[in-house]
SEDOMI-945634 format. One record per atom (N, C-alpha, C, CB): x, y, z; residue in three letters. Coordinates in steps of 0.2 Angstrom, whole numbers, padded with zeros to 4 digits, always signed. Glycine has a CB too. Layout:
% SEDOMI-945634
XYZALA...
***
This chain:
% SEDOMI-945634
+0032-0090+0038MET+0023-0089+0037MET+0023-0083+0033MET+0019-0088+0044MET+0017-0082+0028ILE+0015-0075+0025ILE+0010-0072+0031ILE+0010-0077+0017ILE+0011-0066+0032CYS+0005-0062+0035CYS+0002-0059+0030CYS+0007-0058+0040CYS-0004-0058+0028VAL-0009-0054+0024VAL-0010-0048+0027VAL-0015-0056+0023VAL-0010-0042+0025SER-0010-0036+0028SER-0017-0032+0025SER-0002-0032+0027SER-0023-0035+0027VAL-0027-0032+0027VAL-0030-0025+0029VAL-0028-0035+0029VAL-0031-0019+0024ALA-0034-0013+0026ALA-0038-0010+0023ALA-0031-0009+0027ALA-0045-0013+0023GLU-0050-0011+0020GLU-0054-0007+0026GLU-0054-0018+0017GLU-0060-0002+0023ARG-0062+0002+0025ARG-0067+0000+0030ARG-0063+0006+0021ARG-0070-0003+0029THR-0076-0005+0032THR-0076-0013+0035THR-0082-0004+0027THR-0080-0014+0040TYR-0081-0020+0044TYR-0082-0025+0040TYR-0086-0019+0049TYR-0088-0025+0035ASP-0089-0030+0029ASP-0085-0032+0024ASP-0094-0029+0025ASP-0081-0027+0022ASP-0076-0028+0018ASP-0070-0030+0021ASP-0074-0024+0015ASP-0068-0029+0026CYS-0064-0034+0032CYS-0065-0040+0033CYS-0065-0032+0037CYS-0070-0041+0034LEU-0072-0050+0033LEU-0072-0051+0029LEU-0077-0054+0035LEU-0074-0048+0023ALA-0072-0052+0017ALA-0065-0053+0015ALA-0073-0048+0011ALA-0062-0049+0015ALA-0055-0050+0015ALA-0050-0055+0018ALA-0053-0047+0017ALA-0053-0057+0025LEU-0049-0060+0030LEU-0052-0068+0026LEU-0051-0058+0039LEU-0056-0068+0024LYS-0060-0076+0022LYS-0055-0081+0018LYS-0066-0075+0017LYS-0053-0085+0021GLY-0049-0091+0019GLY-0041-0091+0022GLY-0048-0089+0010GLY-0041-0085+0026LEU-0033-0084+0027LEU-0030-0087+0035LEU-0032-0074+0028LEU-0025-0087+0036GLU-0024-0091+0043GLU-0021-0087+0047GLU-0020-0096+0043GLU-0017-0082+0044PHE-0012-0077+0048PHE-0014-0072+0044PHE-0004-0077+0048PHE-0016-0065+0046ALA-0017-0059+0045ALA-0016-0053+0049ALA-0021-0058+0044ALA-0014-0047+0048GLU-0013-0040+0050GLU-0018-0037+0049GLU-0008-0036+0047GLU-0021-0034+0053ILE-0028-0029+0053ILE-0027-0023+0053ILE-0032-0030+0057ILE-0025-0018+0048ARG-0023-0012+0050ARG-0029-0007+0052ARG-0020-0009+0045ARG-0029-0008+0058LEU-0037-0004+0060LEU-0035+0004+0059LEU-0039-0005+0070LEU-0030+0007+0058ASP-0030+0015+0056ASP-0032+0015+0049ASP-0021+0020+0057ASP-0033+0010+0045ALA-0036+0012+0038ALA-0044+0011+0038ALA-0033+0007+0031ALA-0046+0008+0045MET-0054+0007+0045MET-0056+0012+0048MET-0056+0002+0049MET-0066+0012+0048GLU-0068+0016+0050GLU-0074+0011+0054GLU-0070+0022+0046GLU-0072+0010+0060VAL-0076+0004+0063VAL-0079+0007+0072VAL-0071-0004+0063VAL-0082+0002+0073GLU-0084+0005+0081GLU-0080+0000+0085GLU-0093+0005+0084GLU-0079+0002+0092LEU-0077-0004+0095LEU-0078-0011+0095LEU-0078-0004+0097LEU-0086-0011+0095ASN-0088-0017+0096ASN-0087-0022+0091ASN-0094-0017+0098ASN-0087-0018+0083GLU-0085-0022+0077GLU-0077-0024+0078GLU-0087-0017+0071GLU-0073-0021+0080VAL-0066-0022+0082VAL-0067-0030+0085VAL-0062-0016+0087VAL-0070-0028+0091LYS-0070-0036+0096LYS-0072-0042+0092LYS-0076-0037+0103LYS-0077-0041+0086THR-0079-0046+0084THR-0074-0049+0079THR-0085-0045+0081THR-0071-0044+0075LEU-0067-0045+0070LEU-0062-0050+0075LEU-0065-0038+0067LEU-0058-0048+0079PHE-0052-0050+0082PHE-0055-0057+0086PHE-0049-0044+0087PHE-0061-0058+0087SER-0062-0063+0091SER-0063-0072+0086SER-0070-0060+0095SER-0061-0069+0080ARG-0061-0074+0076ARG-0056-0080+0077ARG-0061-0071+0070ARG-0055-0085+0075SER-0051-0092+0077SER-0043-0089+0071SER-0056-0102+0072SER-0044-0085+0067GLN-0039-0084+0064GLN-0034-0082+0069GLN-0041-0080+0059GLN-0026-0082+0066LYS-0020-0080+0071LYS-0021-0071+0067LYS-0011-0086+0069LYS-0021-0066+0071LEU-0022-0059+0070LEU-0017-0054+0073LEU-0029-0056+0071LEU-0015-0051+0069ILE-0012-0045+0073ILE-0015-0037+0072ILE-0005-0045+0070ILE-0016-0034+0076ALA-0018-0028+0078ALA-0012-0023+0077ALA-0020-0029+0084ALA-0014-0020+0073THR-0011-0015+0072THR-0014-0007+0069THR-0007-0017+0068THR-0011-0001+0071CYS-0015+0004+0073CYS-0010+0010+0074CYS-0020+0002+0080CYS-0008+0012+0067ARG-0002+0017+0065ARG-0004+0025+0067ARG+0000+0017+0056ARG-0001+0028+0069PRO-0002+0035+0071PRO-0001+0039+0065PRO+0005+0037+0077PRO-0008+0044+0066GLY-0005+0049+0061GLY-0014+0050+0058GLY+0002+0045+0055GLY-0018+0045+0058LYS-0026+0046+0056LYS-0030+0048+0061LYS-0030+0040+0053LYS-0027+0044+0066MET-0034+0045+0073MET-0026+0047+0081MET-0041+0032+0076MET-0032+0050+0084GLN-0029+0053+0091GLN-0027+0048+0094GLN-0032+0057+0096GLN-0021+0047+0099ASP-0019+0043+0104ASP-0023+0039+0106ASP-0017+0045+0108ASP-0028+0042+0110GLY-0032+0038+0114GLY-0037+0035+0110GLY-0036+0043+0119GLY-0038+0036+0104LYS-0044+0032+0100LYS-0040+0026+0097LYS-0048+0036+0093LYS-0033+0026+0096ARG-0031+0020+0094ARG-0030+0017+0099ARG-0025+0021+0089ARG-0027+0018+0105LYS-0027+0014+0112LYS-0032+0010+0113LYS-0026+0018+0118LYS-0038+0013+0112ALA-0045+0011+0115ALA-0046+0005+0109ALA-0052+0019+0116ALA-0043+0004+0102MET-0044+0000+0096MET-0040-0005+0099MET-0043+0003+0088MET-0033-0003+0100LEU-0029-0011+0101LEU-0031-0012+0107LEU-0021-0011+0099LEU-0034-0010+0113LEU-0036-0015+0118LEU-0040-0017+0117LEU-0036-0014+0123LEU-0046-0017+0113ALA-0052-0019+0110ALA-0050-0026+0107ALA-0054-0014+0105ALA-0046-0025+0104ALA-0043-0031+0099ALA-0039-0037+0104ALA-0036-0027+0093ALA-0035-0034+0108ILE-0031-0037+0114ILE-0037-0042+0117ILE-0028-0031+0119ILE-0041-0039+0119GLU-0047-0041+0124GLU-0052-0048+0121GLU-0054-0033+0125GLU-0052-0045+0114ALA-0055-0050+0112ALA-0053-0057+0109ALA-0057-0047+0110ALA-0045-0056+0108GLY-0042-0062+0107GLY-0037-0061+0101GLY-0046-0067+0106GLY-0034-0055+0100ALA-0028-0054+0095ALA-0023-0058+0097ALA-0025-0047+0094ALA-0018-0060+0093ALA-0014-0065+0094ALA-0008-0062+0093ALA-0015-0071+0089ALA-0007-0055+0090TYR-0002-0052+0092TYR-0004-0045+0091TYR+0004-0054+0090TYR+0001-0040+0095VAL-0001-0033+0095VAL+0006-0028+0092VAL-0003-0031+0103VAL+0005-0025+0089ASP+0009-0019+0084ASP+0010-0012+0088ASP+0004-0016+0076ASP+0015-0011+0091VAL+0016-0005+0096VAL+0023-0002+0093VAL+0016-0006+0105VAL+0023+0004+0090GLU+0029+0008+0090GLU+0033+0010+0093GLU+0029+0011+0090GLU+0039+0008+0092VAL+0045+0011+0096VAL+0044+0018+0100VAL+0050+0012+0092VAL+0044+0021+0094GLU+0043+0028+0096GLU+0036+0031+0099GLU+0045+0032+0089GLU+0032+0025+0103ALA+0025+0027+0105ALA+0027+0030+0115ALA+0019+0018+0104ALA+0023+0034+0116GLU+0024+0038+0124GLU+0025+0031+0128GLU+0016+0042+0127GLU+0027+0032+0133PRO+0029+0027+0138PRO+0024+0024+0141PRO+0032+0030+0144PRO+0018+0030+0143GLU+0013+0028+0147GLU+0007+0025+0142GLU+0010+0034+0151GLU+0007+0026+0135TYR+0003+0023+0130TYR+0004+0016+0128TYR+0002+0028+0124TYR+0011+0014+0129ARG+0015+0008+0128ARG+0014+0004+0133ARG+0023+0009+0127ARG+0014+0007+0138ARG+0014+0001+0146ARG+0007-0001+0146ARG+0016+0006+0155ARG+0002+0003+0145GLU-0006+0001+0145GLU-0007-0003+0141GLU-0010+0005+0143GLU-0003-0004+0135ILE-0006-0009+0130ILE-0002-0016+0130ILE-0005-0005+0121ILE+0005-0013+0134PHE+0009-0021+0135PHE+0006-0024+0140PHE+0017-0021+0138PHE+0004-0020+0144ALA-0001-0024+0151ALA-0004-0028+0151ALA-0006-0021+0155ALA-0011-0024+0146ALA-0016-0029+0142ALA-0015-0034+0139ALA-0018-0027+0138ALA-0010-0033+0134ALA-0007-0039+0130ALA-0005-0044+0134ALA-0001-0037+0126ALA-0001-0043+0139ARG+0004-0050+0143ARG-0001-0053+0148ARG+0012-0047+0149ARG-0007-0049+0151LYS-0013-0052+0154LYS-0017-0056+0149LYS-0019-0046+0156LYS-0018-0056+0143LYS-0022-0060+0139LYS-0016-0064+0134LYS-0027-0055+0134LYS-0011-0065+0135GLY-0006-0068+0131GLY-0008-0066+0124GLY-0005-0077+0132GLY-0007-0061+0124CYS-0005-0058+0117CYS+0002-0056+0116CYS-0010-0052+0115CYS+0005-0057+0110ASP+0012-0057+0110ASP+0014-0050+0108ASP+0015-0062+0106ASP+0017-0047+0109ILE+0019-0040+0107ILE+0025-0038+0101ILE+0023-0037+0115ILE+0023-0036+0096ILE+0027-0032+0092ILE+0029-0026+0093ILE+0025-0032+0088ILE+0038-0025+0094VAL+0038-0018+0093VAL+0042-0016+0086VAL+0041-0014+0100VAL+0041-0011+0085SER+0041-0009+0078SER+0043-0002+0076SER+0035-0009+0076SER+0049-0003+0070PHE+0052+0003+0070PHE+0051+0005+0061PHE+0061+0002+0072PHE+0050+0010+0059HIS+0050+0011+0053HIS+0052+0017+0049HIS+0043+0010+0051HIS+0057+0016+0043ASP+0060+0021+0042ASP+0059+0021+0034ASP+0067+0020+0045ASP+0053+0028+0031PHE+0050+0027+0026PHE+0055+0032+0021PHE+0041+0028+0027PHE+0062+0033+0023GLU+0065+0037+0018GLU+0072+0034+0014GLU+0066+0044+0022GLU+0075+0028+0020GLY+0080+0025+0018GLY+0081+0019+0023GLY+0084+0030+0017GLY+0087+0016+0023THR+0091+0012+0027THR+0096+0016+0030THR+0094+0007+0023THR+0096+0015+0037PRO+0101+0017+0041PRO+0107+0013+0041PRO+0099+0017+0048PRO+0114+0016+0043SER+0120+0011+0043SER+0118+0005+0047SER+0126+0014+0047SER+0123-0001+0045SER+0123-0006+0049SER+0122-0005+0058SER+0129-0009+0048SER+0127-0001+0058SER+0128+0002+0066SER+0121+0005+0069SER+0135+0008+0067SER+0118+0008+0064GLU+0113+0012+0066GLU+0106+0008+0067GLU+0112+0019+0062GLU+0107+0002+0062LEU+0102-0003+0063LEU+0101-0008+0068LEU+0101-0006+0059LEU+0109-0010+0070ARG+0109-0011+0076ARG+0107-0010+0083ARG+0112-0012+0076ARG+0110-0003+0084ALA+0106-0001+0087ALA+0099+0002+0090ALA+0108+0000+0087ALA+0096+0002+0084MET+0088+0000+0084MET+0085-0005+0085MET+0086+0000+0081MET+0087-0008+0084ARG+0086-0017+0086ARG+0087-0017+0092ARG+0092-0023+0082ARG+0093-0016+0095GLN+0094-0016+0103GLN+0087-0011+0107GLN+0103-0011+0105GLN+0088-0005+0105ARG+0083-0001+0108ARG+0075-0005+0108ARG+0084+0006+0104ARG+0076-0008+0103CYS+0066-0011+0101CYS+0067-0017+0107CYS+0062-0015+0090CYS+0073-0022+0107LEU+0075-0025+0112LEU+0073-0024+0118LEU+0080-0025+0111LEU+0075-0017+0120ASP+0075-0018+0126ASP+0069-0016+0130ASP+0079-0015+0128ASP+0065-0014+0126LEU+0057-0015+0129LEU+0054-0023+0130LEU+0051-0012+0122LEU+0057-0027+0128GLN+0056-0033+0128GLN+0051-0038+0128GLN+0058-0033+0132GLN+0050-0034+0120PRO+0043-0038+0115PRO+0045-0046+0115PRO+0043-0034+0105PRO+0040-0049+0112ASP+0040-0055+0109ASP+0045-0054+0103ASP+0034-0057+0109ASP+0042-0052+0097ILE+0044-0050+0092ILE+0047-0043+0089ILE+0041-0051+0090ILE+0054-0044+0087VAL+0055-0034+0085VAL+0053-0035+0078VAL+0065-0030+0085VAL+0051-0028+0075LYS+0050-0029+0068LYS+0052-0021+0065LYS+0041-0030+0066LYS+0058-0022+0061ILE+0061-0016+0056ILE+0060-0015+0049ILE+0068-0017+0055ILE+0056-0011+0049ALA+0055-0009+0040ALA+0057-0002+0038ALA+0047-0009+0037ALA+0063-0005+0033CYS+0067+0003+0030CYS+0065+0002+0023CYS+0077+0003+0031CYS+0067+0007+0020THR+0065+0009+0012THR+0072+0007+0009THR+0062+0017+0010THR+0072+0002+0006ALA+0080+0000+0001ALA+0079+0004-0005ALA+0082-0009-0001ALA+0086+0008-0007HIS+0088+0011-0012HIS+0091+0007-0016HIS+0092+0017-0010HIS+0094+0003-0013ASN+0099-0003-0021ASN+0099-0007-0014ASN+0110+0000-0026ASN+0103-0013-0019GLU+0105-0020-0016GLU+0109-0020-0007GLU+0111-0023-0022GLU+0113-0015-0007ARG+0116-0015+0000ARG+0112-0014+0006ARG+0120-0009+0000ARG+0107-0009+0004ASP+0101-0009+0009ASP+0100-0014+0009ASP+0095-0004+0009ASP+0096-0019+0005SER+0093-0024+0008SER+0098-0029+0010SER+0088-0027+0003SER+0104-0030+0008ALA+0108-0033+0013ALA+0109-0031+0020ALA+0113-0032+0011ALA+0109-0026+0022ARG+0111-0023+0028ARG+0103-0024+0033ARG+0114-0014+0026ARG+0098-0023+0029LEU+0092-0026+0032LEU+0094-0035+0034LEU+0085-0025+0025LEU+0095-0038+0029LEU+0094-0044+0030LEU+0099-0047+0036LEU+0095-0047+0023LEU+0106-0043+0038GLY+0110-0044+0042GLY+0108-0044+0050GLY+0115-0040+0040GLY+0102-0040+0050LEU+0099-0039+0057LEU+0096-0047+0059LEU+0093-0033+0056LEU+0095-0052+0056LEU+0093-0058+0057LEU+0098-0062+0059LEU+0090-0061+0051LEU+0105-0060+0061ASP+0109-0063+0063ASP+0108-0063+0070ASP+0113-0061+0060ASP+0104-0064+0074SER+0101-0063+0080SER+0097-0070+0083SER+0096-0057+0080SER+0100-0069+0090SER+0094-0077+0094SER+0088-0074+0095SER+0097-0083+0103SER+0085-0067+0094SER+0079-0064+0094SER+0076-0067+0090SER+0080-0057+0093SER+0070-0064+0091LYS+0064-0063+0085LYS+0063-0058+0080LYS+0058-0063+0087LYS+0066-0058+0075ILE+0066-0051+0069ILE+0063-0052+0064ILE+0073-0048+0067ILE+0059-0049+0063VAL+0057-0048+0058VAL+0058-0041+0054VAL+0051-0051+0058VAL+0061-0043+0048VAL+0063-0038+0045VAL+0059-0036+0037VAL+0072-0040+0044VAL+0058-0029+0036VAL+0055-0027+0031VAL+0057-0023+0025VAL+0051-0026+0032VAL+0058-0025+0020GLY+0060-0019+0016GLY+0056-0016+0011GLY+0065-0022+0013GLY+0053-0010+0010MET+0052-0005+0008MET+0054-0004+0001MET+0052-0002+0011MET+0050-0002-0004GLY+0051-0001-0012GLY+0053-0006-0015GLY+0056+0005-0015GLY+0055-0005-0020LYS+0057-0010-0025LYS+0062-0015-0023LYS+0060-0008-0031LYS+0066-0012-0022TYR+0074-0015-0019TYR+0072-0019-0012TYR+0081-0007-0018TYR+0066-0018-0009GLY+0064-0020-0004GLY+0062-0029-0005GLY+0059-0015-0001GLY+0060-0029-0009ARG+0055-0036-0011ARG+0059-0041-0009ARG+0052-0037-0018ARG+0067-0041-0012THR+0071-0047-0010THR+0072-0048-0003THR+0077-0046-0012THR+0071-0043+0001VAL+0070-0043+0009VAL+0065-0048+0012VAL+0069-0034+0011VAL+0059-0045+0008ARG+0052-0050+0008ARG+0052-0055+0006ARG+0046-0047+0005ARG+0054-0058+0003ILE+0057-0064+0001ILE+0060-0068+0004ILE+0060-0064-0003ILE+0067-0066+0005ALA+0072-0069+0010ALA+0071-0070+0015ALA+0076-0068+0010ALA+0069-0065+0020ALA+0067-0065+0026ALA+0066-0071+0030ALA+0064-0063+0027ALA+0061-0073+0028PRO+0059-0079+0032PRO+0063-0086+0030PRO+0050-0081+0031PRO+0065-0085+0024LEU+0072-0089+0023LEU+0077-0091+0028LEU+0075-0087+0019LEU+0078-0086+0031LEU+0083-0084+0035LEU+0083-0082+0043LEU+0085-0080+0033LEU+0076-0084+0044GLY+0074-0082+0050GLY+0070-0079+0053GLY+0076-0081+0052GLY+0068-0076+0049SER+0062-0070+0051SER+0056-0074+0053SER+0059-0064+0045SER+0053-0073+0058PRO+0046-0078+0060PRO+0041-0077+0054PRO+0040-0074+0068PRO+0040-0071+0050PHE+0035-0070+0045PHE+0037-0066+0041PHE+0029-0069+0047PHE+0034-0063+0033THR+0035-0059+0030THR+0028-0056+0029THR+0040-0061+0024THR+0028-0050+0026TYR+0020-0047+0023TYR+0020-0048+0017TYR+0018-0040+0024TYR+0011-0048+0016ALA+0010-0048+0008ALA+0003-0045+0010ALA+0010-0056+0004ALA+0001-0042+0003SER-0005-0038+0003SER-0010-0045+0000SER-0004-0031-0002SER-0017-0043+0002THR-0023-0046-0001THR-0022-0049-0008THR-0028-0042+0000THR-0020-0043-0012GLU-0021-0043-0020GLU-0016-0039-0020GLU-0028-0039-0024GLU-0015-0038-0028LYS-0011-0033-0032LYS-0016-0026-0032LYS-0010-0036-0040LYS-0012-0022-0030GLY-0018-0014-0031GLY-0020-0014-0022GLY-0027-0016-0038GLY-0019-0017-0017LYS-0022-0018-0011LYS-0015-0017-0005LYS-0025-0026-0012LYS-0010-0015-0008GLU-0004-0014-0004GLU-0004-0008+0002GLU+0003-0012-0009GLU-0002-0011+0008THR-0001-0007+0013THR+0006-0003+0014THR-0002-0012+0018THR+0011-0005+0011ALA+0017-0001+0010ALA+0020-0004+0003ALA+0021-0002+0016ALA+0025+0000+0001ASP+0029+0001-0005ASP+0031-0006-0006ASP+0035+0006-0006ASP+0032-0008-0013GLY+0034-0015-0013GLY+0032-0019-0011GLY+0039-0016-0011GLY+0028-0020-0006GLN+0024-0026-0006GLN+0021-0029-0010GLN+0021-0025-0002GLN+0022-0036-0009LEU+0019-0042-0015LEU+0013-0044-0012LEU+0024-0049-0016LEU+0008-0047-0018SER+0003-0050-0017SER+0004-0058-0012SER+0000-0050-0023SER+0000-0059-0010HIS-0001-0065-0007HIS+0000-0070-0009HIS-0007-0067-0005HIS-0004-0071-0017ALA-0003-0075-0022ALA+0003-0076-0025ALA-0006-0073-0025ALA+0006-0070-0027GLU+0012-0069-0029GLU+0018-0072-0026GLU+0012-0064-0028GLU+0019-0071-0018MET+0022-0073-0012MET+0023-0082-0013MET+0017-0069-0005MET+0015-0083-0013ARG+0014-0092-0014ARG+0017-0092-0019ARG+0007-0095-0014ARG+0017-0091-0026ARG+0020-0093-0032ARG+0029-0092-0031ARG+0016-0088-0037ARG+0030-0089-0028ILE+0038-0089-0028ILE+0041-0095-0023ILE+0041-0081-0025ILE+0038-0095-0018TYR+0041-0100-0011TYR+0039-0107-0015TYR+0036-0100-0003TYR+0033-0109-0020GLU+0033-0114-0023GLU+0037-0114-0028GLU+0028-0115-0023GLU+0039-0109-0031THR+0046-0111-0036THR+0052-0113-0034THR+0049-0106-0038THR+0053-0109-0027LEU+0059-0112-0023LEU+0058-0118-0020LEU+0061-0106-0018LEU+0053-0122-0021GLY+0051-0130-0018GLY+0051-0128-0011GLY+0055-0138-0019GLY+0049-0121-0008VAL+0048-0120-0001VAL+0040-0120+0001VAL+0051-0114+0002VAL+0038-0125+0007ARG+0032-0125+0008ARG+0033-0118+0014ARG+0028-0133+0011ARG+0026-0114+0012MET+0027-0108+0015MET+0019-0106+0018MET+0030-0102+0010MET+0017-0105+0025GLN+0008-0105+0025GLN+0007-0100+0025GLN+0004-0107+0031GLN
***
């Protein structure tokens, strides 16, 4: 599956970007919206991931946004593995109560750790008992990409993402090798991470390969 990552600033722009999409991630950290607007966005019938990365908002506001999304019907909530335990526990409890799947994510924006470090991080995420683990790293060469794809040799649901030019191979190959989904941008120029391909580009690649991808 292809998950389209939407990072529009306003409620109206987000609604427009979601039009026609079956599966999308809403990057709440990129938005300037009220809680009632968050609830309206996530009450839609589409399969939506609620994500609110640290940096732009205080943790209290981030937590409120994610809790509002869960209460409204988000299909998934993404929580960073480094999140404070109390912050994480409250979000996890709300998600379990509402039947919202939990994604525990790890990001390395500088590079790709060694195979042993990647496996240790995968286990650290799995120890939190999420429904899905997401590992996203910046790939500087083909070996970095190969190490990331090696994480898919697991009975657990693992999403691997390669950032940067070399990471594009990971983005394309991961769902063909067992990753539940991959991420794409709404269109060229609207990327939420380095190396991200657009939804249209990803669809064309899979069609060329003869692979049906939603």
